[in-house]
ROGU-687304 format. One record per atom (N, C-alpha, C): residue in one letter; z, x, y. Coordinates in steps of 0.2 Angstrom, whole numbers, plus 2048, in hexadecimal, padded with zeros to 3 digits. Last residue first. Example, Ala and Ser with C-alpha at 12.3 -4.5 7.8 and 13.67 -1.06 7.14 Angstrom:
# ROGU-687304
S8238407F5
S8248447FB
S827840800
A8278427E4
A82783E7EA
A8278427F0
//
This chain:
# ROGU-687304
X749DE3AF6
X745DDFAFB
X741DDAAF7
X759DE4AEE
X752DE5AEE
X74EDE0AF3
X766DDFAEE
X764DE3AF4
X75CDE4AF4
X767DD9AE1
X768DD5AE8
X766DD8AEE
X765DE3AD8
X761DDDAD8
X762DD9ADE
X76FDECADC
X768DEEADD
X764DE8ADD
X77BDE5AD9
X77ADE7AE0
X772DE9AE1
X77ADE4ACB
X77ADDEACF
X778DDFAD7
X77BDF1AC7
X775DEDAC6
X775DE7ACA
X788DF5ACC
X782DF8ACE
X77CDF4ACD
X78FDECAC3
X790DEBACB
X789DEFACE
X78CDF1AB7
X78ADEBAB9
X78ADE9AC0
X793DFEAB8
X78BDFEAB8
X789DF7AB9
X7A0DF9AB9
X79DDFDABF
X795DFDABE
X7A1DF4AAC
X7A2DF0AB1
X79FDF3AB8
X79FE01AA4
X79BDFBAA4
X79BDF6AA9
X7AAE09AA8
X7A3E0BAAA
X79EE05AA9
X7B6E06AA4
X7B4E03AAA
X7ADE05AAC
X7B9E0EA99
X7B8E06A98
X7B5E03A9E
X7BBE1AA9F
X7B5E19A9B
X7B3E12A9A
X7C8E1AAA3
X7C3E1AAA8
X7BCE18AA5
X7D3E0EA9A
X7D0E15A9B
X7CAE14A9F
X7DFE03AA1
X7D8E04A9E
X7D5E0BA9F
X7EBDFEAA4
X7EBE05AA2
X7E4E06A9F
X7EDDF2AA9
X7ECDF2AA2
X7EBDF9A9F
X7F0DF4AB7
X7F4DEFAB3
X7F3DF1AAB
X7E6DFDABB
X7EDDFEABD
X7F2DFAAB8
X7DADF7AB7
X7DCDFEAB4
X7E3DFFAB5
X7DBDEBABE
X7DADEBAB6
X7DCDF2AB3
X7DADEFACB
X7E0DECAC8
X7E0DECAC1
X7CDDF5ACB
X7D3DF9ACC
X7D9DF6ACA
X7C6DEAAC8
X7C6DEFAC3
X7CCDF4AC5
X7C8DE2AD4
X7CADE0ACE
X7CADE5AC8
X7C3DEBADE
X7CADE9ADE
X7CCDE7AD7
X7B5DEAADA
X7B9DF1ADA
X7C0DF0ADA
X7B2DDCADB
X7B2DE0AD5
X7B6DE6AD4
X7B5DDAAE9
X7B9DD7AE4
X7B8DDAADD
X7ACDE3AEF
X7B3DE4AF0
X7B7DE0AEB
X7A0DDCAEB
X7A1DE3AE9
X7A9DE5AE9
X7A2DD0AF1
X7A1DD0AEA
X7A3DD7AE7
X7A2DD3AFE
X7A8DD0AFB
X7A7DD1AF4
X794DD8AFF
X79ADDCB00
X7A0DDAAFD
X78DDCCAFC
X78CDD2AF8
X792DD7AF9
X791DC4B07
X792DC2B00
X792DC8AFB
X78CDCCB12
X793DCBB11
X795DC9B0A
X77EDCAB0F
X781DD1B0F
X788DD0B0E
X77CDBCB10
X77BDBFB0A
X77EDC6B09
X780DBBB1E
X784DB8B19
X783DBAB12
X775DC1B24
X77CDC4B24
X780DC1B1F
X766DC3B19
X76ADBFB1E
X771DC2B1E
X75CDD1B16
X761DCCB14
X765DC9B1A
X753DDAB1B
X750DD4B18
X756DCFB16
X75ADE6B1E
X758DE1B24
X755DDAB21
X762DF0B17
X760DE9B14
X75FDE4B1A
X76ADFCB17
X768DF8B1D
X766DF1B1C
X775E03B0E
X770DFDB0D
X76FDF9B13
X77DE0DB13
X77AE0EB0D
X774E09B0C
X781E08B20
X77DE0FB20
X77AE10B19
X787DFDB1C
X781DFCB20
X77DE03B20
X792E01B15
X78DDFDB12
X787DFEB16
X79AE07B1F
X797E0BB1A
X792E08B17
X79DDFCB27
X79AE02B2A
X797E06B25
X7A3DF3B1E
X79CDF1B21
X799DF7B24
X7AFDFAB1C
X7ABDF9B16
X7A4DF7B19
X7B5DF9B29
X7B4DFFB26
X7AFDFFB20
X7B5DEBB29
X7B2DEEB2E
X7B0DF5B2C
X7BEDE7B1F
X7B7DE5B1F
X7B2DE9B24
X7CADEDB23
X7C7DEFB1D
X7BFDEDB1D
X7CCDE6B2F
X7CBDEDB2F
X7C8DF0B29
X7CFDD9B29
X7C9DDAB2E
X7C7DE2B2E
X7DADDCB23
X7D5DDAB1F
X7CEDDBB23
X7E2DDFB2E
X7E1DE4B29
X7DBDE3B25
X7E2DD3B35
X7E0DD9B38
X7DEDDEB33
X7E8DC9B2A
X7E2DC9B2F
X7DFDCFB31
X7F2DCEB21
X7EDDC8B20
X7E7DC8B24
X7FBDD7B24
X7F5DD9B22
X7F0DD4B21
X808DD2B27
X803DD3B2D
X7FDDD6B2B
X80EDD1B1A
X80CDCBB1E
X807DCCB24
X80BDDAB0D
X80CDDBB14
X80ADD5B18
X806DD8AFF
X80DDD6B01
X80FDD7B09
X7F9DDBAFE
X7FBDD5AFA
X802DD3AFD
X7F7DE7B05
X7F3DE1B07
X7F6DDAB04
X800DEFAFE
X801DEDB05
X7FDDE7B07
X7F9DF0AF2
X800DEDAF2
X801DEBAF9
X7EDDF7AF6
X7EDDF0AF4
X7F4DECAF4
X7F3E03AFA
X7F0DFFAFF
X7EFDF8AFD
X7F6E07AED
X7FBE06AF2
X7F9E02AF7
X7E9E08AE8
X7EEE04AE5
X7F4E02AE9
X7E4E12AF0
X7E2E0BAF1
X7E6E07AEE
X7EBE1DAEB
X7ECE1CAF2
X7E9E14AF3
X7E6E1FADE
X7EDE1CADF
X7EEE1AAE6
X7D5E18ADD
X7DAE1DADE
X7E1E1BADF
X7CBE0FADB
X7CEE11AD5
X7D4E16AD6
X7C6E0FAE8
X7C9E09AE5
X7CDE0AADF
X7C0E1CAE9
X7C5E19AEE
X7C9E14AEA
X7B7E1DADE
X7BCE22ADF
X7C2E20AE4
X7AFE11AE1
X7B4E11ADC
X7B9E17ADC
X7A8E16AEC
X7ACE10AED
X7B2E10AE8
X7A0E20AE5
X7A5E22AEB
X7AAE1CAEC
X799E18ADC
X79DE1DADA
X7A2E1FADF
X792E0FAE5
X797E0CAE0
X79CE12ADE
X78AE18AEC
X78FE14AEF
X794E11AEB
X782E1DAE1
X786E22AE5
X78CE1EAE9
X77CE12ADD
X780E16AD8
X785E1AADC
X775E0EAE8
X77AE0AAE6
X77FE0DAE1
X76CE19AEA
X771E17AEF
X777E13AEC
X765E18ADE
X769E1EADF
X76EE1DAE5
X75EE0CAE0
X762E0DADA
X767E13ADB
X757E0FAEC
X75CE0AAEC
X761E0BAE6
X755E21AED
X752E1AAED
X758E16AEC
X757E2EAF9
X75AE2AAF4
X757E23AF3
X752E34B05
X74FE35AFE
X752E31AF8
X762E35B0D
X75BE36B0D
X758E38B06
X76FE35B0B
X76CE2FB09
X764E30B09
X77EE3EB09
X777E3FB0B
X773E39B08
X78EE3AB0D
X789E3AB08
X782E3AB0B
X799E3AB16
X795E40B15
X78FE40B10
X79FE2DB14
X79BE2FB1B
X797E35B1A
X7A6E2AB0A
X79FE29B09
X79BE2BB0F
X7B3E2EB0E
X7B1E30B07
X7A9E2FB06
X7B5E28B1A
X7B3E2FB1A
X7B1E31B13
X7B8E1AB16
X7B2E1CB1A
X7B0E23B1A
X7C4E1CB0F
X7BEE1AB0B
X7B7E1BB0F
X7CCE21B19
X7CAE25B13
X7C4E23B0F
X7CCE16B21
X7C9E1CB23
X7C7E20B1E
X7D4E0DB19
X7CDE0BB1A
X7C9E11B1D
X7E0E15B19
X7DCE14B12
X7D5E12B14
X7E4E14B26
X7E2E1AB23
X7DEE1AB1D
X7E7E06B27
X7E1E09B2B
X7DFE10B28
X7F2E06B1E
X7EBE02B1D
X7E6E05B20
X7FBE0EB25
X7F9E10B1E
X7F2E0CB1C
X7FCE06B31
X7F9E0DB31
X7F7E0FB2A
X803DFBB2B
X7FCDFAB2F
X7F9E01B2F
X80FE01B27
X80ADFEB22
X803DFDB25
X814E05B34
X812E0AB2F
X80DE07B2A
X816DF8B3A
X812DFDB3D
X80FE02B38
X820DF3B31
X819DF0B31
X814DF4B34
X82BDFBB35
X828DFCB2E
X821DF9B2E
X827E00B46
X82BDFDB41
X828DFEB3A
X822E0BB4E
X825E05B51
X82AE02B4C
X81CE18B4B
X819E12B48
X81CE0BB4B
X823E22B52
X81BE23B51
X818E1CB4E
X830E1DB54
X82CE20B5A
X825E21B58
X833E1AB47
X832E14B4C
X82EE17B52
X834E26B42
X82FE22B3F
X82EE1CB44
X83FE2CB49
X838E2FB49
X833E2AB47
X849E23B44
X847E23B4C
X840E26B4D
X84AE26B37
X847E20B39
X845E20B40
X846E38B35
X84AE32B37
X847E2CB38
X83EE3FB26
X83EE3EB2E
X843E38B2F
X839E41B19
X83EE46B1C
X83EE45B24
X832E38B12
X82FE3BB17
X833E41B1A
X83CE33B09
X836E36B06
X832E3AB0C
X845E2DB12
X847E32B0D
X841E36B0B
X83DE24B19
X83FE29B1D
X842E2FB18
X83AE1BB0E
X835E1EB12
X837E24B15
X847E16B0B
X843E1AB06
X83DE1EB09
X84BE0FB16
X84EE15B14
X84BE19B0F
X841E05B17
X841E0AB1C
X845E10B1A
X83BE03B06
X83FE01B0C
X83EE07B11
X833DFFAF9
X831E04AFE
X834E02B05
X835DF5AF1
X83BDFAAF1
X839DFFAF6
X82ADEDAF2
X830DEAAF4
X835DEFAF5
X81FDF6AED
X820DF4AF4
X826DF2AF6
X825E03AE1
X822DFDAE3
X823DFBAEA
X828E10ADE
X82DE0BADD
X82BE04ADF
X81CE18ADE
X822E1AADA
X826E14AD8
X813E13AE7
X811E15AE1
X816E16ADC
X81BE11AF2
X819E0BAEF
X816E0DAE8
X81EE1FAF5
X824E1AAF3
X821E14AEF
X812E24AF8
X815E27AF2
X81BE22AF0
X80FE1DB04
X80AE1CAFE
X80EE1FAF8
X81AE21B0C
X819E1AB0A
X814E19B04
X817E2FB0D
X81DE2CB0A
X81DE25B08
X80BE2FB14
X80BE31B0D
X812E2FB09
X810E2AB20
X80BE26B1C
X80BE28B15
X819E35B24
X81CE2EB23
X817E2AB1F
X810E3FB25
X816E40B20
X818E39B1E
X807E3BB2F
X805E3CB28
X80AE3CB23
X810E3BB3A
X80DE35B37
X80BE35B30
X813E49B3A
X819E44B39
X816E3DB36
X807E4EB3D
X80AE50B37
X810E4BB35
X804E48B4A
X7FFE47B44
X803E49B3D
X80EE4EB51
X80EE47B51
X809E45B4A
X80BE5BB51
X811E59B4E
X811E52B4D
X7FEE5BB57
X7FFE5DB51
X805E5BB4D
X802E56B64
X7FDE52B60
X7FEE54B59
X80AE61B69
X80DE5AB68
X808E56B63
X805E70B5F
X805E6BB65
X808E65B63
X80FE7DB59
X80AE77B58
X80BE73B5E
X80EE8EB5D
X812E88B5D
X80DE82B5D
X80BE9BB51
X808E97B57
X80CE90B57
X816EA8B4D
X813EA1B4B
X811E9DB51
X813EB8B4D
X815EB3B52
X812EACB4F
X818EC3B40
X813EBFB44
X816EB9B48
X825ECFB43
X823EC9B40
X81DEC5B44
X820EE0B44
X823EDAB47
X820ED4B44
X825EECB39
X820EE8B3B
X823EE1B3E
X82EEFAB3C
X82EEF3B3A
X829EEFB3D
X82AF0AB38
X82AF05B3D
X82AEFEB3A
X834F17B31
X82EF12B31
X82FF0DB36
X835F28B38
X838F21B37
X833F1CB36
X82FF35B2F
X82EF31B35
X831F2AB34
X839F42B2A
X836F3CB28
X835F38B2F
X837F53B2C
X83BF4DB2E
X837F47B2D
//
């Protein structure tokens, strides 16, 4: 007589915590903003478009972000954090200045040349609330990474700030040129090499 087969019990799925559900919802909404700006532009990234792409209600968005300005501020903060994390794990011991500059520029360009940064740049240009706090947040994230790569105690603070703004301007400009003109990546190697050369010359003791 055949022994009846035993049905396996379905695995019990662990319930997610409130913090996990909150993080997931916030991530969905911010990803929806980035995807929408990349697809239809800043002006057409409306509340309705954000909720449609995120698959959540506007009430849920308001609960987590307050309003659309709150979402945009969160996307900017996330972008700055992405930049910092991209270079945070780089091992610098044993690298000379040339290697540090090359590594820094390569990592920074990976961020500035990404679709995510292009969306961030549109927010910075169009979001009225981004003029002060967001720009300051970007500089703080940038300065934290920069100081780890280039302590440069021999430079005055104004000289350091000038170099930082110069590097940001070059990288942002190249990102814009590639986005508007469809420049192949290889054509940007020359300008990036010039940026490395300028930084080395000005950072040398």
